[in-house]
C-alpha positions as CSV (number, residue, x, y, z in Angstrom):
1,M,-25.1,4.9,-58.1
2,K,-21.8,6.2,-58.2
3,P,-19.4,4.7,-55.9
4,P,-18.3,7.3,-53.7
5,Q,-14.6,9.2,-54.5
6,K,-12.2,9.3,-52.4
7,S,-10.5,13.0,-51.4
8,S,-6.9,13.3,-52.4
9,S,-6.2,14.4,-48.5
10,R,-8.1,11.3,-47.5
11,R,-4.9,8.9,-49.1
12,K,-1.9,8.1,-47.2
13,S,1.3,9.9,-48.5
14,A,3.2,7.1,-48.7
15,Q,3.2,3.2,-48.3
16,P,4.7,2.0,-45.1
17,Q,8.0,0.1,-45.6
18,K,8.6,-3.3,-44.0
19,K,11.1,-4.0,-41.9
20,P,13.5,-6.8,-43.2
21,A,13.1,-10.3,-42.0
22,A,16.2,-11.5,-39.7
23,P,17.8,-14.3,-40.5
24,P,17.2,-16.9,-38.6
25,Q,18.1,-17.8,-35.0
26,S,20.9,-20.9,-34.6
27,P,18.9,-22.8,-31.0
28,P,21.9,-22.3,-28.3
29,S,24.2,-24.9,-27.6
30,S,24.2,-26.8,-24.3
31,G,26.2,-24.5,-22.3
32,E,24.5,-21.0,-22.5
33,T,20.9,-20.5,-22.2
34,S,19.0,-17.5,-23.8
35,H,15.5,-16.1,-21.8
36,R,15.0,-13.4,-24.2
37,P,16.4,-12.2,-28.1
38,S,18.3,-8.9,-27.5
39,T,15.9,-7.3,-30.3
40,Q,12.7,-8.6,-28.3
41,R,12.0,-5.8,-25.8
42,R,10.0,-6.1,-22.3
43,R,6.2,-4.8,-21.8
44,R,6.5,-1.4,-19.9
45,Y,3.4,-0.7,-18.5
46,R,2.4,3.4,-17.2
47,P,2.6,4.3,-13.9
48,G,-0.9,3.0,-11.8
49,A,-1.3,0.3,-14.6
50,R,0.4,-2.7,-13.1
51,A,-1.4,-1.9,-9.3
52,L,-4.4,-1.7,-11.5
53,M,-4.1,-5.1,-12.9
54,E,-2.7,-6.5,-9.1
55,I,-6.3,-5.3,-8.0
56,R,-8.6,-6.5,-10.4
57,K,-6.3,-10.3,-10.1
58,Y,-7.0,-10.1,-6.5
59,Q,-10.8,-9.1,-6.9
60,K,-11.0,-11.9,-9.4
61,S,-10.4,-14.5,-6.8
62,T,-11.8,-15.7,-4.2
63,N,-8.5,-16.9,-2.2
64,L,-8.2,-16.3,1.1
65,L,-4.5,-15.2,2.6
66,I,-4.1,-18.0,5.3
67,Q,-5.3,-21.3,3.9
68,K,-8.6,-23.1,5.5
69,T,-7.5,-25.9,7.4
70,P,-4.5,-24.5,9.3
71,F,-6.7,-21.3,9.8
72,F,-9.4,-23.9,11.2
73,R,-6.7,-26.0,13.5
74,L,-5.9,-23.1,14.9
75,V,-9.2,-21.2,15.8
76,R,-10.0,-25.0,17.3
77,E,-7.0,-25.0,19.5
78,I,-7.6,-21.5,20.7
79,C,-10.9,-22.1,21.4
80,L,-10.0,-25.4,23.2
81,K,-7.4,-23.8,25.2
82,Y,-9.3,-21.1,26.4
83,S,-12.6,-23.5,27.1
84,R,-10.6,-25.7,29.9
85,G,-10.7,-28.3,27.6
86,V,-14.4,-28.2,26.8
87,F,-14.6,-29.4,22.7
88,Y,-16.9,-27.1,20.9
89,Y,-18.3,-28.0,17.2
90,W,-17.7,-25.1,14.5
91,Q,-20.3,-24.9,11.6
92,S,-17.9,-24.6,8.3
93,T,-20.1,-21.0,7.8
94,A,-18.8,-19.6,10.8
95,L,-15.6,-20.6,11.2
96,M,-15.4,-19.3,7.0
97,A,-17.5,-16.2,8.2
98,L,-14.7,-15.5,10.9
99,Q,-11.6,-16.3,8.2
100,E,-12.8,-13.6,5.6
101,L,-13.8,-11.0,8.9
102,E,-9.9,-12.0,9.2
103,D,-8.9,-11.5,6.2
104,A,-10.3,-8.1,5.8
105,K,-9.4,-6.5,8.7
106,Q,-5.5,-7.9,7.9
107,L,-5.7,-6.3,4.1
108,V,-7.2,-2.7,5.2
109,T,-4.8,-2.7,8.0
110,D,-1.7,-3.1,5.5
111,S,-3.6,-0.4,2.9
112,I,-3.5,2.0,5.7
113,T,-0.5,1.0,6.8
114,A,0.9,1.3,3.5
115,G,0.0,4.8,3.6
116,I,1.3,6.0,6.8
117,I,5.0,4.4,5.7
118,C,4.6,6.3,2.3
119,D,3.9,9.5,4.5
120,L,0.2,10.0,2.9
121,G,-0.6,12.1,6.4
122,S,-2.9,9.3,7.9
123,G,-1.6,8.9,11.6
124,S,0.8,7.0,13.3
125,G,-1.3,4.1,14.4
126,V,-4.4,1.9,12.7
127,D,-8.1,2.1,13.8
128,L,-10.8,-0.1,12.3
129,C,-13.9,-0.1,12.0
130,V,-16.0,-3.3,11.7
131,I,-19.4,-3.0,10.5
132,T,-22.0,-6.3,11.1
133,R,-25.6,-6.9,11.0
134,E,-25.1,-6.5,14.8
135,G,-23.7,-3.1,14.6
136,A,-20.5,-0.6,14.5
137,Q,-17.6,-1.9,16.5
138,V,-14.4,0.5,16.4
139,L,-11.2,-1.0,16.8
140,R,-9.3,2.0,18.4
141,G,-5.5,1.4,18.2
142,Y,-5.6,-2.2,16.6
143,T,-1.7,-1.7,15.6
144,E,1.1,0.3,16.7
145,M,3.7,1.4,14.0
146,E,6.6,2.3,16.6
147,A,5.9,1.9,20.2
148,K,7.4,4.1,22.4
149,G,10.6,2.9,24.2
150,K,10.3,2.4,28.3
151,R,12.3,5.1,30.0
152,C,14.6,3.5,32.4
153,S,14.9,6.2,35.1
154,S,13.8,9.8,35.7
155,Y,15.4,12.7,33.4
156,R,14.7,15.8,35.4
157,Y,17.4,17.7,36.1
158,L,17.8,20.5,39.0
159,R,18.4,24.5,37.7
160,G,22.0,24.7,37.4
161,T,22.9,21.3,37.1
162,T,24.0,22.5,33.4
163,A,26.8,25.0,33.3
164,V,25.9,28.2,30.6
165,L,29.2,28.1,28.5
166,S,28.7,32.0,27.7
167,E,25.8,34.4,28.0
168,T,25.4,37.6,24.9
169,V,22.7,40.2,25.3
170,T,22.0,42.1,22.3
171,R,19.9,45.4,21.9
172,C,17.5,46.0,19.1
173,D,16.1,48.9,18.4
174,L,13.0,49.5,16.2
175,V,13.6,51.9,12.9
176,E,10.0,52.2,11.1
177,E,7.0,50.4,11.5
178,T,4.2,51.0,8.7
179,V,0.8,50.0,8.3
180,Q,-0.9,49.3,5.0
181,R,-4.4,48.8,3.6
182,M,-4.6,46.1,1.5
183,D,-7.2,46.1,-1.4
184,T,-9.4,43.2,-0.8
185,A,-12.1,44.3,-4.1
């Protein structure tokens, strides 16, 4: 069996040149700090690559936006306040489900708000729809981007209140009118 012959077109035309080794650098003195050598460049990512890396990072993690114990204390405090002093025992799984629901609502609200701020045309308020085993619950006006200011008084003016400074009437005559048929075929 013959060894395969290499064609001349597949050979590299020239051997790659190796860069000369950089001279060894002396360690920085006590007064100066060295973050990065001047020859080493910072890594640049393509547009959107960094955002995708962050999305993958948060999808892998199971961390919640708020720590568990402060959230549990807050829920118990609110429950105690509205139950007129009667203390209710909460299951930890119920509190975790409540916290995950609130975190999901906050995450969706933040993403929609970012779209509104970046003018992606989603409107001015945030509406959510929470789908659970019991059914769907639509939360209209979950957050308002900008609240309307309150009017201090009535802004209705009587006719003739504002003076007309000048009035000009210009007469225009129609010179020619034509209608053309458009070919749609």
